[in-house]
LONUVO-915034 format. One line per field, with one value per residue (C-alpha): residue in three letters; x, y, z. Coordinates in nm, 4 decimals, padded with zeros to 6 digits. Layout:
BEGIN
residuo = (ALA:...)
east = (X:...)
north = (Y:...)
up = (Z:...)
***
This chain:
BEGIN
residuo = (MET:LYS:THR:THR:HIS:PHE:PHE:ARG:ILE:HIS:ASP:PHE:LEU:THR:LEU:ARG:LEU:ARG:ASP:THR:ILE:GLY:ILE:ARG:GLU:ARG:LEU:LEU:ILE:GLU:PRO:LEU:ARG:GLY:TYR:ILE:HIS:PHE:ASN:VAL:PRO:GLU:VAL:PRO:LEU:ASP:ALA:LEU:ASP:LEU:ASP:VAL:GLU:ILE:GLY:PRO:PHE:LYS:LEU:ALA:PRO:PRO:ALA:ASP:ALA:ARG:ARG:VAL:ASN:ARG:LYS:PHE:TRP:VAL:ALA:PRO:ASP:TYR:PHE:GLY:CYS:GLU:ASP:ASP:TYR:LYS:VAL:LEU:SER:TRP:LYS:VAL:GLU:ILE:ARG:GLY:TRP:ASP:THR:GLY:LYS:VAL:ARG:LEU:ARG:ILE:GLU:PRO:GLY:GLY:LEU:GLY:THR:VAL:ALA:LEU:GLY:SER:ARG:LEU:ILE:ASP:CYS:THR:VAL:ARG:TYR:LEU:LEU:ALA:LEU:LYS:GLY:ALA:PRO:VAL:VAL:HIS:SER:CYS:GLY:VAL:VAL:ILE:GLY:GLY:GLN:ALA:SER:LEU:LEU:SER:GLY:ARG:SER:GLY:VAL:GLY:LYS:SER:THR:LEU:ALA:MET:GLN:LEU:VAL:GLY:ARG:GLY:ALA:ALA:LEU:LEU:GLY:ASP:ASN:TRP:VAL:GLY:VAL:HIS:ALA:GLY:GLN:ALA:TRP:SER:PHE:HIS:THR:PRO:VAL:ASN:VAL:HIS:ASP:TYR:ASN:VAL:ALA:ARG:ASN:ILE:TYR:ASP:ARG:MET:PRO:LEU:GLY:HIS:ARG:LEU:ASP:MET:TRP:GLY:LYS:ALA:PHE:LEU:ARG:ARG:VAL:SER:LEU:GLY:TYR:LEU:LYS:LYS:SER:THR:PRO:ILE:VAL:LEU:ARG:ASP:LEU:PHE:PRO:GLU:ILE:VAL:ALA:GLU:HIS:ALA:PRO:LEU:ARG:HIS:VAL:LEU:THR:PHE:SER:GLN:GLY:PRO:ARG:PHE:ALA:MET:ARG:PRO:LEU:ALA:ARG:PRO:VAL:ALA:ILE:GLN:ARG:LEU:VAL:ALA:ASN:ASP:MET:MET:ASP:ARG:GLU:ALA:TYR:TYR:ARG:TYR:MET:GLN:ALA:TYR:ALA:ALA:VAL:PHE:PRO:ASP:GLY:LEU:VAL:ALA:ALA:HIS:TRP:SER:ARG:LEU:LYS:GLU:ASN:LEU:ASP:ARG:ALA:PHE:PRO:ALA:THR:ALA:ALA:PHE:LEU:ASP:VAL:VAL:VAL:GLU:ARG:ARG:ILE:THR:PRO:ALA:MET:VAL:ASP:ALA:ILE:HIS:ARG:CYS:LEU:THR:GLN:ASP:GLY:ALA:LEU:VAL)
east = (00.0000:00.1466:00.0330:00.1500:00.0478:00.1520:00.1532:00.2112:00.2794:00.1250:00.3378:00.6683:00.7394:00.6137:00.6678:00.5773:00.5257:00.5362:00.5107:00.4849:00.4326:00.1924:-00.1367:00.0298:00.2639:-00.0156:-00.2156:00.0706:00.0759:-00.0496:00.2567:00.0601:-00.1455:00.0491:00.0298:-00.3148:-00.4444:-00.1791:-00.2820:-00.2874:-00.3234:-00.0159:00.2741:00.5429:00.8463:01.0821:00.8789:00.9357:01.1447:01.1240:01.0684:00.9998:00.9950:00.9038:00.9716:01.2509:01.5762:01.9476:02.1910:02.4136:02.6883:02.9013:03.2505:03.4002:03.1726:03.3350:03.2335:03.1567:03.1200:03.1282:02.7604:02.7047:02.7988:02.8744:02.9631:02.8967:02.5183:02.4727:02.3973:02.3011:02.2707:02.0834:01.9634:01.7506:01.6010:01.4614:01.2120:01.2215:01.4531:01.4894:01.7215:01.7556:01.9252:01.9270:02.0442:02.0404:02.0941:02.3333:02.1156:01.7775:01.6174:01.6077:01.5328:01.4580:01.4371:01.3242:01.2861:01.1183:01.2027:00.9961:00.7972:01.0046:00.7005:00.6082:00.9410:00.8903:00.7011:00.8566:01.2134:01.2710:01.0078:00.9152:01.2808:01.3571:01.0551:01.1714:01.5247:01.3968:01.1531:01.4372:01.6440:01.3621:01.3403:01.0121:01.1287:00.9033:00.8944:00.8377:00.5329:00.1583:00.0031:-00.3204:-00.4978:-00.6745:-00.8265:-00.6786:-00.3199:-00.1071:00.0783:00.3334:00.3654:00.7065:00.8885:01.0087:00.7640:00.5688:00.5949:00.2205:00.1944:-00.0641:-00.2768:-00.2602:-00.3388:-00.6451:-00.7696:-00.7242:-00.9165:-01.1900:-01.2008:-01.2455:-00.8961:-00.8347:-00.5583:-00.2719:-00.0933:-00.0396:00.3253:00.4695:00.3934:00.5608:00.6782:00.7463:00.7377:00.5763:00.3024:00.2471:00.1392:-00.0563:00.0996:-00.2083:-00.1439:-00.3626:-00.3917:-00.3034:-00.5462:-00.5981:-00.8979:-00.7253:-00.6316:-00.9161:-01.1446:-01.4954:-01.6722:-01.4553:-01.4922:-01.8725:-01.8710:-01.6186:-01.7515:-01.8351:-01.5539:-01.2954:-01.4419:-01.4390:-01.0746:-00.9950:-01.1768:-00.9885:-00.6507:-00.7351:-00.8136:-00.4818:-00.2947:-00.4518:-00.4075:-00.0445:00.0186:00.0951:00.3375:00.1045:00.0242:-00.1322:-00.3127:-00.6135:-00.5400:-00.8170:-00.8134:-00.9580:-00.9610:-01.1990:-01.4117:-01.4240:-01.3081:-01.4431:-01.1783:-00.8677:-00.6807:-00.4426:-00.2329:-00.2318:00.0059:00.2505:00.2333:00.3569:00.6227:00.6111:00.8888:00.7865:00.9733:00.8621:00.9366:00.8019:00.6058:00.4190:00.5829:00.5855:00.8493:00.9666:01.2430:01.5080:01.4550:01.8033:01.7621:01.4164:01.5392:01.8338:01.5908:01.3803:01.6897:01.7938:01.4447:01.4717:01.8117:01.6892:01.3722:01.5485:01.7158:01.8434:01.8198:02.0400:02.3097:02.2797:02.3234:02.6242:02.7879:02.7431:02.8593:03.1744:03.2806:03.1513:03.1855:03.1299:02.8032:02.4403:02.3866:02.6699:02.5259:02.1710:02.1547:02.3036:02.0754:01.7745:01.8605:01.8924:01.5693:01.3748:01.5019:01.4018:01.0609:00.9490:00.8115:00.9863:00.6719:00.6686:00.6578:00.8763:00.7948:00.9598:00.6893:00.7503:00.4617:00.4046:00.3821:00.0032:-00.1577:-00.4183:-00.7112:-00.5329:-00.2345:-00.4638:-00.6438:-00.3163:-00.1841:-00.5189:-00.5278:-00.1735:-00.2513:-00.5744:-00.4270:-00.1430:00.1219:00.0716:00.1751:-00.1386)
north = (00.0000:00.3353:00.6682:01.0269:01.3139:01.6778:01.8771:02.2393:02.3100:02.6542:02.8758:02.7442:02.4124:02.2024:01.8283:01.5367:01.1849:00.8867:00.5313:00.1789:-00.0029:-00.2958:-00.3474:-00.5278:-00.2364:00.0152:-00.1579:-00.0865:00.2834:00.5082:00.7128:01.0323:01.0107:01.2808:01.5279:01.4651:01.8047:01.9780:01.7949:02.0192:01.9675:01.8908:02.1301:02.2138:01.9965:02.2933:02.4306:02.1221:02.1554:01.7841:01.4886:01.1615:00.8232:00.5063:00.1704:-00.0636:00.0940:00.0179:00.2327:00.4167:00.6038:00.8324:00.7120:00.9587:00.8539:00.7768:00.5143:00.6511:00.4154:00.1245:00.1844:00.5184:00.6344:01.0084:01.2273:01.5919:01.6363:01.2589:01.0236:00.6566:00.3607:00.0479:00.0694:-00.1166:-00.0821:-00.3857:-00.5373:-00.2335:-00.1992:00.0385:00.1625:00.5370:00.7693:01.1473:01.3960:01.7752:01.8423:02.1229:02.2775:02.2939:02.0897:01.7395:01.4069:01.1321:00.7676:00.5022:00.1273:-00.0247:-00.3802:-00.6072:-00.3781:-00.0770:00.0994:00.2171:00.4050:00.6091:00.9068:00.9787:00.8641:00.9848:01.1991:01.4164:01.4778:01.5915:01.8234:01.9758:02.0205:02.2099:02.4233:02.5336:02.6101:02.8358:03.0241:02.8595:02.6046:02.3434:02.2880:01.9443:02.0445:02.0503:02.3804:02.5306:02.8592:03.0269:03.3714:03.4183:03.3567:03.0469:02.8516:02.5761:02.2831:02.1311:01.8353:01.4831:01.2120:01.0726:01.3804:01.4476:01.7367:01.5603:01.4833:01.8475:01.9706:01.7461:01.8603:02.2247:02.1545:02.0141:02.3540:02.5466:02.5742:02.5084:02.2725:02.3765:02.0431:01.7416:01.6740:01.9584:02.3286:02.5704:02.9164:03.2116:03.5894:03.5793:03.3359:02.9711:02.7626:02.4382:02.1042:01.8826:01.5100:01.2401:01.2957:00.9875:00.9564:00.7090:00.6438:00.8332:01.1538:01.2332:01.5152:01.3977:01.6314:01.4930:01.1309:01.1593:01.2753:01.0235:00.7683:00.4294:00.2606:00.4892:00.4290:00.0523:00.0746:00.2752:00.0277:-00.2652:-00.0961:00.0081:-00.3580:-00.4733:-00.2111:-00.3269:-00.7019:-00.6469:-00.4267:-00.1298:-00.3045:-00.2904:00.0782:00.1642:00.4847:00.5487:00.7957:01.0454:01.3179:01.6173:01.8311:01.5825:01.4868:01.8182:02.1009:02.3633:02.2819:02.3130:02.6311:02.7143:02.9967:03.2517:03.5043:03.3214:03.4201:03.1370:02.8666:02.6065:02.3482:02.0369:01.7804:01.5287:01.5565:01.4676:01.7907:02.0206:02.3616:02.6503:02.9209:03.1801:03.0628:03.2734:03.2955:03.1592:02.8609:02.7818:02.7968:02.5704:02.3190:02.3226:02.2561:01.9702:01.8164:01.8322:01.6599:01.3749:01.3191:01.2555:00.9301:00.7643:01.0800:01.2691:01.0023:01.0490:01.4248:01.3772:01.1358:01.3824:01.6792:01.4892:01.4776:01.8252:02.0413:02.3656:02.2633:02.3449:02.0190:02.0861:02.4323:02.3056:02.3158:02.6641:02.7821:02.6255:02.8085:03.1417:03.0872:03.0024:03.3170:03.5189:03.3507:03.4013:03.7502:03.9706:03.9539:03.5738:03.4374:03.1322:02.8998:02.5961:02.3482:02.0389:01.7920:01.4807:01.1460:01.1579:01.4720:01.5853:01.8266:02.0690:02.0858:02.1463:02.4191:02.5970:02.5825:02.6933:02.9933:03.0837:03.0741:03.2705:03.5400:03.6494:03.4241:03.5212:03.2405:03.2185)
up = (00.0000:-00.1061:00.0361:-00.0018:00.2249:00.2592:00.5825:00.6797:01.0466:01.0765:00.8481:00.9780:00.8071:00.5153:00.4819:00.2600:00.3959:00.1605:00.2850:00.1500:00.4793:00.4895:00.6682:00.9618:01.0285:00.9814:01.2538:01.4961:01.4219:01.1435:01.0354:00.9758:01.2952:01.4765:01.1867:01.0438:01.1606:00.9493:00.6312:00.3189:-00.0579:-00.2655:-00.2137:-00.4759:-00.4103:-00.4016:-00.1085:00.1089:00.4226:00.5024:00.2715:00.4569:00.2843:00.4767:00.3170:00.2044:00.0867:00.0797:00.2761:00.0303:00.2209:00.0019:-00.0801:00.1693:00.4590:00.7950:01.0497:01.3966:01.6963:01.4485:01.3822:01.2129:00.8633:00.8482:00.5487:00.4552:00.4873:00.5241:00.8138:00.7948:01.0299:01.1306:01.4893:01.7409:02.0871:02.2703:02.0205:01.7895:01.4916:01.1992:00.9262:00.8755:00.6284:00.6735:00.4099:00.4381:00.8100:00.7241:00.4521:00.6269:00.3460:00.4886:00.3237:00.5762:00.4681:00.7160:00.6886:00.9959:01.0935:01.3168:01.5451:01.4423:01.2982:01.6476:01.6642:01.3487:01.4908:01.8283:01.7604:01.4052:01.2320:01.5326:01.6164:01.2618:01.2638:01.5932:01.4598:01.1551:01.3534:01.5817:01.2729:01.1534:01.4839:01.5888:01.8481:02.0023:02.3787:02.5327:02.7343:02.7673:02.6694:02.8014:02.7403:03.0330:03.0042:02.6587:02.7749:02.7202:02.9858:02.9267:03.1673:03.1011:03.2547:03.1971:03.0936:03.3870:03.6081:03.5849:03.3394:03.1193:03.4241:03.5307:03.1798:03.1515:03.4916:03.3880:03.0669:03.2871:03.4596:03.1371:02.9895:02.6195:02.5089:02.2792:02.2915:02.5144:02.4318:02.2248:02.1920:01.9518:02.0564:01.8289:01.8684:02.2108:02.1058:02.1922:01.8899:01.8913:01.8115:01.8285:01.8424:01.9989:02.3751:02.5796:02.8712:03.1539:03.3736:03.6548:03.4726:03.2340:03.3437:03.4283:03.1855:02.9033:03.0109:03.0161:02.6532:02.5191:02.2664:02.4168:02.2249:02.3851:02.7317:02.6812:02.5722:02.8852:03.1125:02.9609:03.0021:03.3588:03.4380:03.2884:03.4904:03.8150:03.7633:03.6549:03.9634:03.7416:03.5031:03.2004:03.1941:02.8582:02.7658:02.5435:02.2623:02.1910:01.9273:02.1099:01.7976:01.6331:01.9352:02.1228:01.8913:02.1304:02.3943:02.1755:02.0836:01.7988:01.9470:02.2269:02.3882:02.6128:02.9797:03.2041:03.1780:03.4561:03.4891:03.6837:03.8904:04.1514:04.5234:04.8655:04.9059:04.6671:04.6185:04.3700:04.3506:04.0963:03.8636:03.6917:03.3161:03.2195:03.4525:03.3142:02.9546:03.0364:03.1872:02.8720:02.6602:02.8907:02.8650:02.4870:02.4926:02.7134:02.5147:02.1815:02.2849:01.9647:01.7557:01.9995:01.9504:01.5761:01.6110:01.8402:01.5951:01.3106:01.5195:01.6223:01.2572:01.1644:01.4788:01.2859:01.1199:01.1959:01.3852:01.6293:01.7022:01.7493:02.1297:02.1641:01.8825:02.0557:02.3767:02.1945:02.0015:02.3159:02.4861:02.1800:02.1454:02.5059:02.5732:02.8266:03.0442:03.0694:03.4263:03.4971:03.7868:03.9431:04.0494:04.2617:04.2622:04.4643:04.2884:04.3029:04.1617:04.4158:04.3705:04.6058:04.3679:04.0717:04.2691:04.3524:03.9951:03.8539:04.0884:03.9912:03.6200:03.6569:03.8831:03.6550:03.8052:04.1690:04.4057:04.6176)
***
C-alpha cells in the first residue's frame, strides 16, 4: 500500500510523507497520525522543508563517509545507520541536516514501525523548527483567560494529568506533548492525547464515545491485575471529538517546569535557569536521535547540527516575551485536587503564588 500526504505546520514548516508499509505495520501505528491536523493539498516539491519516505531501501553512504562508533555512517550532509532498541529496529538515512532541506528515509524492521514518529520523524521536525526560529517545547500547553501557559517536565511527572484537569475547569488545550513558541506566542501542536482512567477530566470522560471508554476500562483492568506493570493509555483526538476545547495559538504568559518531590511547592524561577531546563528536557527526550546528532557533530563540529543546542537556547530566549513568568513546580507522585487548585489559581491570577 502506497500513500502520499503533505503537511504544513502553521506557516513554519512544510513536509511530505510517503510510505509503502503494509497493513500489519499500519495496525501498529499510522505514520501520519500525529500530523493529520496539518494535512494540506499537494505542495510544490521545491517548497518542502522535510521529505519523509518510509519503506525498504538500501543504505548508500558516500565514498568519503566515515564510520563513527562502528555503527554510524557520516559524510557531509549525510547520516546513515541500522539501529535497534529492545524489540524495535529500523534503518535510517538522513540527508540535508546542514542545509535545512532534509530528506529522511526510514525502513522499519519487526515492530520498528512504532518508533517512526517519536524517535525519528518528530525529532527531525523539531530540529527544523528550531532552525527556523520557531522552536518546540516538550510540554503541555493550556490557554486560560486568553493567555497560554506551558507545563514542562520529563515524561511521567504528571503534566498531562494536570493539563487534563485544567481543561476540565475550562482551559483550552494547545498540545499534550509539544507546543511551539514564536514571537511571544504559543502555537498548537495537536497530536492524539493519551489519557488514563485516573487523569481524564470527568466532563470529558462523560462525553467520550463508548468505544474509547471501553478501551480505557480494559486498560485500567490490565494495569490493576499487573500491579501497574502494564500501563497503557487510550489515545483520543480532542480536535476531532471536542473542537471547542482546543486552541491554535495565544500570547505566552507562564512557563512552569515540573519535577517530583516529597512535598508540593511553587516558587519563581530565573529565566536563564528555566530555559536551560527546557533545553535539557529536549536533549533527554530525543534518545536515539540525539546520539545520531552527536555522531554527526563529532565529525563536523562547525556545522548546523553541532550548534543546534546553543541555537535552541537562543531561540527560546528570543521567542518568550519579556513579560513571561517562569515557575519551578515540585509535585508529589500523586496529583491531588489541592495541587490542581493551587496551579489553577496561579494561572488565573497572573502568576501570583497564592
